[in-house]
C-alpha positions as CSV (number, residue, x, y, z in Angstrom):
1,M,-0.1,-0.1,-0.5
2,V,1.8,2.9,-1.0
3,G,-0.1,6.8,0.1
4,F,0.6,10.6,1.1
5,E,0.1,12.7,3.7
6,G,0.0,16.1,4.7
7,S,0.2,17.3,8.6
8,A,0.2,20.7,10.4
9,S,0.4,20.7,13.9
10,G,-0.1,23.7,16.2
11,G,0.8,24.5,20.0
12,N,3.3,25.5,21.9
13,I,6.6,22.9,21.7
14,G,9.3,24.5,23.7
15,S,11.4,25.5,27.2
16,S,12.4,28.0,29.2
17,I,15.6,27.9,31.2
18,G,17.0,30.5,34.1
19,V,20.3,31.2,34.7
20,A,22.2,33.0,36.7
21,T,24.3,36.2,34.7
22,P,27.6,35.9,36.4
23,G,29.9,39.2,36.7
24,L,26.0,41.1,38.0
25,P,25.3,40.3,41.4
26,G,21.2,40.4,41.5
27,D,20.5,39.8,37.2
28,S,19.5,36.6,35.7
29,A,18.4,35.5,32.0
30,T,15.9,33.8,31.1
31,Y,16.2,31.5,28.0
32,R,13.4,30.3,25.5
33,E,12.1,28.1,22.6
34,K,9.1,27.8,21.1
35,T,7.3,26.0,18.2
36,D,4.0,27.2,17.3
37,L,4.1,24.9,14.2
38,L,5.1,22.0,12.9
39,T,3.8,21.0,9.4
40,S,4.8,18.2,7.1
41,V,4.5,16.3,3.5
42,T,5.5,12.5,3.5
43,A,4.5,9.2,1.1
44,R,3.5,6.5,3.6
45,V,4.3,2.7,2.7
46,G,2.7,-0.4,4.1
47,Y,1.0,-3.0,4.8
48,A,-2.3,-3.8,4.8
49,W,-3.7,-7.5,6.8
50,N,-6.6,-7.6,7.3
51,N,-7.6,-4.3,9.1
52,W,-4.3,-3.5,10.3
53,L,-2.0,-1.5,8.3
54,F,1.9,-1.7,9.1
55,Y,3.2,1.4,7.4
56,G,6.8,3.5,7.9
57,K,7.0,7.5,6.1
58,G,9.4,10.4,5.3
59,G,9.5,13.5,3.5
60,A,10.3,17.0,3.9
61,A,8.9,19.3,7.2
62,W,9.4,22.9,8.2
63,A,8.3,24.4,11.6
64,S,8.2,27.5,12.8
65,D,9.9,29.0,15.4
66,R,10.4,31.8,18.1
67,Y,13.7,32.9,20.3
68,S,14.4,35.0,23.3
69,A,16.8,35.8,25.6
70,F,16.4,38.3,28.2
71,D,17.6,39.7,31.3
72,A,15.7,40.6,34.7
73,L,18.5,44.0,34.8
74,A,16.5,44.8,31.1
75,T,20.2,45.2,29.6
76,Y,19.5,42.5,27.0
77,D,16.1,41.7,25.2
78,F,16.6,39.7,21.8
79,E,14.4,37.9,20.0
80,G,14.5,35.7,16.9
81,L,11.7,34.1,14.5
82,E,12.9,31.7,11.6
83,T,11.1,28.6,10.1
84,R,13.8,25.9,9.2
85,F,12.7,23.1,6.6
86,G,14.2,20.1,7.5
87,W,13.1,16.1,6.8
88,T,10.8,13.4,8.7
89,A,10.4,9.8,9.0
90,G,8.5,7.6,11.0
91,A,6.8,4.3,11.5
92,G,2.8,3.4,12.4
93,V,-0.1,1.2,12.8
94,E,-3.2,1.8,11.9
95,W,-6.7,-0.1,12.8
96,A,-10.1,-0.1,10.6
97,F,-12.4,-0.8,13.0
98,W,-15.4,0.8,11.4
99,N,-16.5,1.7,7.7
100,D,-14.6,4.5,6.5
101,W,-12.8,4.6,10.1
102,S,-9.3,3.7,11.6
103,V,-7.1,4.9,15.0
104,K,-3.0,5.1,14.5
105,L,-0.4,5.0,16.3
106,E,2.5,6.8,15.9
107,Y,6.1,7.9,15.9
108,D,8.0,10.4,13.9
109,Y,11.4,11.9,14.4
110,Y,12.2,15.7,12.6
111,G,15.5,17.2,11.7
112,F,16.4,20.5,11.1
113,G,20.3,20.6,11.5
114,T,21.6,23.5,12.5
115,R,20.9,26.6,11.7
116,G,22.0,30.5,11.6
117,V,19.6,32.6,13.0
118,T,19.4,36.1,13.2
119,F,18.3,37.8,16.9
120,I,17.5,41.1,17.2
121,D,18.4,43.2,20.7
122,N,14.6,44.9,21.3
123,V,17.5,47.4,24.2
124,S,20.2,48.5,21.8
125,A,19.2,47.2,18.3
126,T,22.0,45.0,18.2
127,V,22.0,42.5,15.1
128,G,23.5,39.5,15.6
129,P,23.9,36.2,15.0
130,L,23.2,32.6,17.0
131,D,23.7,28.8,15.5
132,I,21.0,27.3,16.7
133,K,20.3,22.8,16.5
134,Q,16.7,21.7,16.4
135,N,15.5,18.1,16.6
136,I,11.6,16.8,17.6
137,Q,10.3,13.7,18.6
138,V,6.6,13.4,18.1
139,V,4.3,10.6,19.2
140,K,0.7,10.7,17.6
141,L,-2.1,8.8,18.5
142,G,-5.5,9.6,15.7
143,V,-8.6,8.7,14.6
144,N,-9.0,9.2,10.5
145,L,-11.7,9.1,8.4
146,H,-11.1,8.3,5.4
147,I,-12.8,10.1,2.8
148,F,-11.9,8.9,-0.8
149,S,-14.0,5.5,-0.3
150,G,-16.8,5.1,-3.3
151,P,-17.0,4.1,-6.4
152,G,-13.1,3.1,-7.6
153,W,-12.0,4.2,-4.4
154,P,-11.5,1.0,-2.4
155,V,-12.7,1.2,0.9
156,G,-9.7,1.9,3.6
157,W,-7.8,-0.6,2.7
158,W,-10.0,-3.8,3.5
């Protein structure tokens, strides 16, 4: 079985860390990274058995990212925005439970590599690049409706 799939996920993937600023008593810094949108276009290749489908997938991916770094004394406030392009690969299992409906469990790896991001300091208007490496791992549990099932189309894969 061969197929194509497009996927888009919005959310708040990210983290924040606070650290003490050396040399500045009473100061601390906060660094944040956030992915707002994670999208992909992939090809799926699988094996169907009864109402089950076991598959692997791979293709192109992109992510919308926001970065910030600021300190408590307001001596700097850096921000960086970018859209990253990369690749994705994954595997999953899907079970057809009724007519055109199925449920799936899937693992996906998104590789975006190391890219230079331009940061702008909102305090001093300083601009500078910083290299950031990004890889994302996602586990999906979902319910699917197979819309291409009619005359000339197979109903699901069974």
